[in-house]
C-alpha positions as CSV (number, residue, x, y, z in Angstrom):
1,M,72.6,110.8,-31.9
2,N,73.0,114.4,-30.5
3,E,76.5,115.7,-31.2
4,A,76.6,117.1,-27.7
5,A,76.4,113.5,-26.3
6,I,79.4,112.3,-28.3
7,A,82.9,112.5,-26.8
8,P,85.0,115.3,-28.3
9,E,87.6,112.8,-29.6
10,Q,84.9,111.0,-31.5
11,V,83.8,114.3,-33.1
12,L,87.3,115.0,-34.4
13,D,90.9,113.8,-33.7
14,H,94.2,113.7,-35.4
15,R,93.1,110.8,-37.6
16,H,90.9,112.9,-39.9
17,P,91.9,112.5,-43.5
18,A,92.4,116.2,-44.1
19,L,95.0,116.3,-41.3
20,Q,97.2,113.6,-42.8
21,P,99.5,116.0,-44.8
22,L,100.2,117.8,-41.5
23,L,101.1,114.6,-39.8
24,A,103.2,113.6,-42.7
25,S,105.1,116.9,-42.4
26,G,106.3,115.8,-39.0
27,Y,103.7,117.6,-36.8
28,P,103.0,115.3,-33.8
29,A,99.6,113.7,-33.4
30,A,99.8,114.4,-29.6
31,R,100.2,118.1,-30.4
32,I,97.2,118.1,-32.6
33,E,95.2,116.6,-29.7
34,Q,96.5,119.3,-27.4
35,V,95.2,122.0,-29.8
36,L,91.9,120.4,-30.3
37,A,91.3,120.3,-26.6
38,F,91.0,124.1,-26.6
39,Y,87.8,123.7,-28.6
40,D,86.2,121.8,-25.8
41,E,86.0,124.7,-23.4
42,P,82.6,124.9,-21.8
43,H,81.7,128.3,-23.1
44,R,82.0,127.2,-26.7
45,R,78.8,126.2,-28.5
46,Y,79.7,127.2,-32.0
47,H,83.4,127.7,-32.1
48,N,84.1,124.1,-31.0
49,R,85.5,120.9,-32.3
50,L,82.5,120.2,-34.5
51,H,83.1,123.5,-36.4
52,L,86.6,122.3,-37.2
53,R,85.4,118.9,-38.3
54,E,82.9,120.4,-40.7
55,M,85.6,122.6,-42.2
56,L,87.9,119.5,-42.7
57,D,85.0,117.3,-43.9
58,T,84.2,120.0,-46.6
59,A,87.8,120.0,-47.7
60,V,87.7,116.3,-48.2
61,R,84.3,116.3,-49.9
62,M,85.3,119.0,-52.3
63,E,88.7,117.3,-53.0
64,C,90.7,120.3,-51.8
65,A,93.8,118.9,-50.3
66,L,95.2,121.0,-47.5
67,L,98.8,122.0,-47.4
68,P,100.4,121.4,-44.0
69,A,100.3,125.2,-43.3
70,Q,96.6,125.3,-44.2
71,A,95.8,122.3,-42.0
72,L,97.7,124.0,-39.2
73,A,95.8,127.2,-39.7
74,V,92.5,125.4,-39.6
75,I,93.1,123.8,-36.3
76,F,94.5,127.0,-34.7
77,H,92.2,129.6,-36.2
78,D,89.8,129.6,-33.2
79,A,92.2,128.1,-30.6
80,V,91.7,131.3,-28.5
81,Y,88.0,132.3,-28.3
82,V,87.0,134.9,-25.8
83,P,83.4,136.1,-26.4
84,G,83.3,139.9,-26.7
85,A,87.0,140.4,-27.5
86,A,87.7,143.3,-29.8
87,R,87.8,142.4,-33.5
88,G,91.0,140.7,-34.4
89,V,92.2,140.0,-30.8
90,N,91.1,136.3,-30.7
91,E,92.7,135.7,-34.1
92,A,95.9,137.5,-33.1
93,M,96.2,135.4,-29.9
94,S,95.4,132.2,-31.7
95,A,98.1,133.0,-34.2
96,Q,100.6,133.6,-31.4
97,M,99.6,130.3,-29.8
98,L,100.3,128.7,-33.2
99,R,103.9,129.9,-33.0
100,V,104.3,128.5,-29.6
101,Y,102.9,125.1,-30.6
102,G,104.4,125.0,-34.0
103,A,108.0,124.3,-33.3
104,D,107.8,120.9,-35.1
105,V,107.1,122.4,-38.6
106,P,109.4,124.3,-41.0
107,N,109.5,128.0,-40.3
108,A,108.1,128.8,-43.8
109,S,105.0,126.7,-43.1
110,L,104.7,128.1,-39.6
111,E,104.8,131.7,-40.8
112,L,102.3,131.0,-43.6
113,A,99.9,129.4,-41.2
114,Y,100.3,132.4,-38.9
115,R,99.3,134.8,-41.7
116,I,96.3,132.6,-42.7
117,V,95.0,132.7,-39.1
118,I,95.4,136.5,-39.0
119,D,93.4,136.7,-42.3
120,T,90.4,135.0,-40.6
121,A,89.9,138.1,-38.5
122,D,88.4,140.1,-41.5
123,H,88.1,137.3,-44.0
124,M,90.2,139.1,-46.5
125,P,92.8,136.8,-48.1
126,R,96.3,138.2,-48.3
127,S,97.8,135.1,-49.9
128,D,96.6,132.4,-52.3
129,E,96.9,129.9,-49.5
130,S,94.4,131.8,-47.3
131,R,91.6,131.5,-49.8
132,L,90.7,127.9,-49.1
133,V,90.8,128.3,-45.3
134,L,88.7,131.4,-45.4
135,D,86.1,129.6,-47.6
136,L,86.0,126.7,-45.3
137,D,85.5,128.9,-42.3
138,L,82.4,130.4,-43.9
139,I,80.8,127.1,-44.9
140,R,78.3,127.2,-42.1
141,L,76.7,130.2,-43.7
142,A,75.9,128.0,-46.8
143,V,73.4,125.7,-45.1
144,S,69.6,125.2,-44.9
145,A,67.5,127.9,-43.2
146,A,67.0,125.7,-40.2
147,D,70.7,125.0,-39.8
148,F,71.5,128.7,-40.2
149,E,69.1,129.5,-37.4
150,R,70.6,126.7,-35.2
151,Y,74.1,128.0,-35.8
152,S,73.1,131.6,-35.1
153,R,71.5,130.5,-31.8
154,E,74.8,128.7,-30.9
155,V,76.8,131.9,-31.4
156,F,74.1,133.8,-29.4
157,V,74.6,131.4,-26.5
158,E,78.3,132.1,-26.5
159,Q,77.6,135.8,-26.5
160,R,74.6,135.8,-24.2
161,P,76.5,136.7,-21.0
162,L,77.6,139.9,-22.7
163,V,74.1,141.1,-23.6
164,P,72.8,143.3,-20.7
165,I,69.2,142.5,-21.4
166,A,67.1,140.2,-19.2
167,D,64.4,139.3,-21.7
168,E,65.6,136.5,-23.9
169,D,63.6,137.5,-27.0
170,E,64.9,141.1,-26.7
171,A,68.4,139.9,-26.1
172,W,68.2,137.7,-29.2
173,M,67.1,140.6,-31.3
174,F,69.9,142.8,-29.9
175,F,72.4,140.1,-30.8
176,Q,71.0,139.8,-34.3
177,R,71.1,143.5,-34.9
178,R,74.7,143.7,-33.8
179,R,75.7,140.7,-36.0
180,S,73.9,142.0,-39.1
181,G,76.8,144.5,-39.6
182,F,79.1,141.6,-40.4
183,F,76.5,140.1,-42.7
184,E,76.1,143.4,-44.5
185,R,79.9,143.7,-45.0
186,L,79.9,140.3,-46.5
187,L,77.1,141.1,-48.9
188,E,78.8,144.3,-50.0
189,R,81.6,142.2,-51.5
190,P,81.5,141.3,-55.1
191,E,82.1,137.7,-54.1
192,I,81.8,136.2,-50.6
193,F,83.8,133.0,-51.4
194,C,87.3,133.2,-52.7
195,L,87.6,130.1,-54.8
196,P,85.4,129.4,-57.9
197,I,84.4,125.9,-56.8
198,F,83.0,127.4,-53.5
199,R,81.3,130.3,-55.3
200,Q,79.6,128.0,-57.7
201,R,78.2,125.8,-55.0
202,Y,77.7,128.1,-52.0
203,E,77.5,131.7,-53.0
204,A,73.8,131.9,-53.8
205,I,72.6,130.1,-50.7
206,T,74.9,132.1,-48.5
207,R,73.7,135.4,-49.9
208,A,70.1,134.3,-49.4
209,N,70.7,133.3,-45.8
210,L,72.4,136.6,-45.0
211,R,69.7,138.7,-46.7
212,H,67.0,136.8,-44.8
213,A,68.8,137.3,-41.5
214,I,69.0,141.1,-42.1
215,R,65.4,141.3,-43.2
216,S,64.3,139.5,-40.0
217,V,66.1,142.2,-37.9
218,N,64.5,145.0,-39.9
219,G,61.0,143.5,-39.7
220,G,60.9,142.3,-43.3
221,P,59.4,138.9,-44.4
């Protein structure tokens, strides 16, 4: 069945196994549902509830238990998503929203979650706890070529109203050229993924996908 035809609460809700430590820490299920509803905004095609579910599914599959602060950061990291916002603005606003909605967790966990969300702006971990969340956030880069193309098209749909080009093919190429800067910065890093278990499984395919995307913009094979 097409994911778009499934009700959002069937894609992801508070019952996901990776969110249970957050619930056990006292964070209300109803509050989780409030946060998840932000991901159902009509302009979201990539930064939606399915993106969160894939992050949480990956944590479970790789047996990486999330701390309450990490789970909180995952569900809030794209809570505010305004296409075209300056770099870091969406993440800063999402982190501020986390503080507003986070009164039910201890202050130490709340502040750690806040810092993790801020780290997702440039994908540079400033704490050990950020490393897992940042790796989960990049997991859609480590997919088949067909899925990489599909996800790229979904980001393009979100950004399309901001591209002042009428022709769809030209607009797509403009978007890809603009996005390739982010890919190049990732490739310049000695390691894209922070944790060894993610590097072993996903580093090679991610680098191959990013190089292919850049070559396609530059007219390569």
